[in-house]
C-alpha positions in Angstrom: -10.1 8.4 25.9 -10.4 11.8 27.6 -10.4 15.0 25.6 -8.1 17.6 27.5 -9.7 20.9 28.5 -10.2 23.4 25.6 -9.2 20.7 23.0 -11.2 19.3 20.1 -11.3 16.3 17.8 -11.3 17.0 14.1 -12.4 14.8 11.2 -11.6 15.2 7.5 -11.9 13.0 4.4 -11.7 12.7 0.6 -9.0 15.2 -0.3 -7.9 13.3 -3.5 -4.7 15.2 -3.9 -3.4 14.5 -7.4 -6.9 14.7 -9.1 -7.8 15.9 -11.6 -4.3 17.4 -12.1 -1.3 18.6 -10.2 -1.9 22.3 -10.4 -5.5 22.3 -9.2 -4.5 19.9 -6.4 -1.8 22.3 -5.3 -4.4 25.0 -4.8 -6.5 22.6 -2.7 -3.5 21.5 -0.8 -2.8 25.1 0.2 -6.4 25.4 1.5 -6.1 22.2 3.5 -2.8 23.3 5.0 -4.4 26.6 6.1 -7.0 24.5 7.9 -4.4 22.3 9.6 -2.5 25.4 10.7 -5.8 26.8 12.1 -6.7 23.8 14.1 -3.2 23.0 15.4 -3.6 25.0 18.6 -6.7 23.1 19.9 -6.5 19.7 18.2 -6.2 16.7 20.5 -6.9 14.1 17.7 -7.1 14.3 14.0 -9.0 11.7 12.0 -8.2 11.5 8.3 -11.0 9.3 7.1 -9.5 8.0 3.8 -8.5 9.0 0.2 -6.0 11.7 1.2 -4.5 11.1 -2.2 -6.2 10.0 -5.4 -3.8 7.2 -5.8 -1.3 5.7 -3.3 0.9 2.6 -3.6 3.9 1.7 -1.5 6.7 -0.1 -3.2 9.5 -1.5 -0.9 11.6 1.6 -1.2 9.3 4.1 -3.1 6.2 6.0 -2.4 4.3 8.4 -4.8 5.9 11.7 -5.4 4.1 15.0 -4.5 2.3 16.9 -1.7 5.1 16.5 0.7 3.9 19.5 2.7 0.8 17.6 3.7 2.8 14.6 4.8 5.2 16.9 6.7 2.3 18.7 8.4 0.8 15.4 9.5 4.2 14.4 10.9 4.4 17.8 12.7 1.0 17.1 14.4 2.3 13.8 15.6 5.5 15.3 16.9 3.5 17.9 18.8 1.5 15.1 20.5 -1.6 15.4 18.4 -2.7 11.8 17.6 -3.4 11.3 13.9 -5.7 8.4 12.9 -5.7 7.4 9.2 -8.4 5.2 7.7 -7.6 3.5 4.5 -10.0 4.4 1.7 -10.7 3.0 -1.7 -8.0 5.1 -3.4 -5.3 4.0 -0.9 -6.1 0.3 -0.5 -2.4 -0.6 -1.1 -1.2 1.4 1.9 1.4 -0.6 3.9 3.3 0.9 6.8 4.8 4.2 5.6 2.3 6.4 7.5 2.9 4.4 10.7 6.7 4.1 10.5 7.7 7.4 8.9 4.9 9.7 10.1 3.7 8.1 13.3 0.0 8.0 12.4 -2.2 5.1 13.5 -3.6 3.3 10.4 -6.9 1.5 10.3 -8.1 -0.8 7.5 -11.7 -1.4 8.8 -14.2 0.8 10.6 -13.5 1.1 14.4 -15.3 2.1 17.6 -13.9 5.0 19.7 -15.2 6.4 23.0 -14.2 10.0 24.0 -15.6 10.7 27.5 -19.1 9.3 27.3 -19.6 9.8 23.6 -19.3 6.7 21.4 -18.2 6.9 17.7 -18.1 4.5 14.9 -15.7 5.7 12.2 -14.6 4.4 8.8 -14.1 5.5 5.2 -17.3 3.8 4.1 -16.4 2.0 0.9 -17.9 -1.4 0.3 -20.2 -1.1 3.3 -24.0 -1.7 3.4 -26.2 -3.0 0.6 -25.5 -2.4 -3.1 -22.1 -1.0 -4.2 -21.7 -4.6 -5.6 -19.4 -3.7 -8.5 -16.9 -2.0 -6.2 -17.1 -4.8 -3.7 -16.0 -7.3 -6.4 -13.3 -4.9 -7.6 -12.0 -4.5 -4.0 -11.6 -8.3 -3.7 -9.3 -8.2 -6.8 -7.3 -5.2 -5.5 -6.7 -6.6 -2.1 -5.7 -10.0 -3.4 -2.0 -10.6 -2.5 -1.2 -11.9 -6.0 -2.6 -8.7 -7.5 -0.4 -6.6 -5.3 2.7 -8.6 -6.1 2.0 -8.4 -9.8 1.6 -4.6 -9.6 4.7 -4.2 -7.5 6.6 -5.9 -10.3 6.0 -2.9 -12.5 8.6 -0.1 -12.5 7.4 2.7 -10.1 7.3 5.2 -13.0 5.0 3.0 -15.0 3.0 1.6 -12.0 2.2 5.0 -10.5 1.3 6.5 -13.9 -1.1 3.6 -14.5 -2.5 3.9 -11.0 -3.2 7.6 -11.4 -4.8 7.1 -14.8 -7.2 4.3 -13.7 -7.9 6.0 -10.3 -9.4 8.9 -12.2 -11.0 7.0 -15.1 -12.7 4.1 -13.3 -16.2 5.1 -12.2 -16.2 2.3 -9.5 -13.2 4.0 -7.9 -13.9 7.7 -8.5 -15.8 8.1 -5.2 -18.0 11.0 -6.3 -19.7 9.5 -9.4 -23.0 9.4 -7.4 -22.5 12.5 -5.3 -26.2 13.3 -5.2 -28.5 12.8 -2.3 -31.5 10.6 -3.1 -33.0 10.3 0.4 -32.3 8.4 3.6 -33.9 5.2 2.3 -31.4 5.0 -0.6 -28.3 6.0 1.3 -26.5 2.7 1.8 -24.2 4.0 4.5 -27.3 5.2 6.4 -28.7 1.7 6.1 -25.5 0.2 7.3 -25.4 2.5 10.3 -29.0 1.7 11.2 -28.2 -2.0 11.1 -25.1 -1.5 13.3 -27.3 0.4 15.8 -29.4 -2.7 16.3 -26.2 -4.4 17.6 -24.7 -1.7 19.8 -25.4 2.0 20.4 -23.2 4.7 19.0 -23.8 8.4 19.3 -22.1 9.2 16.0 -21.4 7.3 12.8 -18.8 9.2 10.8 -17.9 8.3 7.3 -16.4 9.7 4.1 -16.4 8.2 0.6 -19.8 9.8 -0.5 -18.3 13.2 -1.1 -21.4 14.8 0.4 -21.6 16.7 3.7 -24.6 15.0 5.4 -26.1 15.1 8.9 -28.9 12.6 9.4 -30.6 11.6 12.6 -30.8 7.9 12.9 -32.6 8.0 16.3 -33.1 10.9 18.8 -29.7 9.9 20.3 -27.7 8.8 17.3 -26.6 10.6 14.2 -24.9 9.7 10.8 -22.4 12.2 9.5 -20.7 12.2 6.1 -17.7 14.5 6.0 -18.1 15.6 2.4 -14.8 16.3 0.6 -12.0 18.8 -0.2 -12.8 19.0 -3.9 -16.1 20.7 -4.0 -17.3 21.3 -0.4 -14.2 21.8 1.7 -16.0 20.4 4.8 -14.9 18.9 8.0 -16.3 18.0 11.4 -15.2 18.9 14.9 -16.1 17.4 18.3 -15.8 19.8 21.3 -16.6 17.1 23.9 -20.3 17.8 23.8 -21.4 17.5 20.1 -20.1 17.1 16.6 -20.5 20.0 14.2 -20.1 19.8 10.4 -18.4 22.9 9.1 -17.1 24.4 5.9 -13.5 25.8 5.6 -12.9 29.0 3.7 -9.3 30.0 3.3 -8.5 33.6 4.2 
């Protein structure tokens, strides 16, 4: 893929709208919308790298209520020709086709390779990758089991979404930022995962979310791991101008 002149690619992750409560999420939603308005003029692609909402489940005719301005803005980007790529995270494992059919975003359930010009990217949310994280890996197998999804879908949406929101915030295996401390490269399992992937194929950038920490780590002189941070504490994002990726902090005016 080619980036048009004077255009950029943007990356953002872990917004968790709905947590810890509606009112504080509305404040963060306003900040995120300010950012989207700011990048609209020069964005060619927008990568939302998982956990836009703290809980998401699609019934046959129902989706969770709230934060419609974010959904509308994403749809507006697509309508303007800005390609939106959405990576399913650990808080939206039960996403089906709403984003694709209603909004026009491209949805990915596993990490993927992308090439823009001569720059190669490997992008994913990051949950369940690399060594360790064994408790979540077991839990993910339960959640992605078709029988589990059918049983949950049998609940009335008012009850199901209420339960989903509750457990999404209370379960430490799902909370995403329970270990949001940096303990060194040798203990960062996404760094270890990226290093292993590098032995198979070169990528210039590995871009992940999930850890809720803004991180830039050189894997080799020509390859870098970037974690996007979050929109709860750090309000960070990344942009690629066709030459390099820069991790930045958004401050609403």
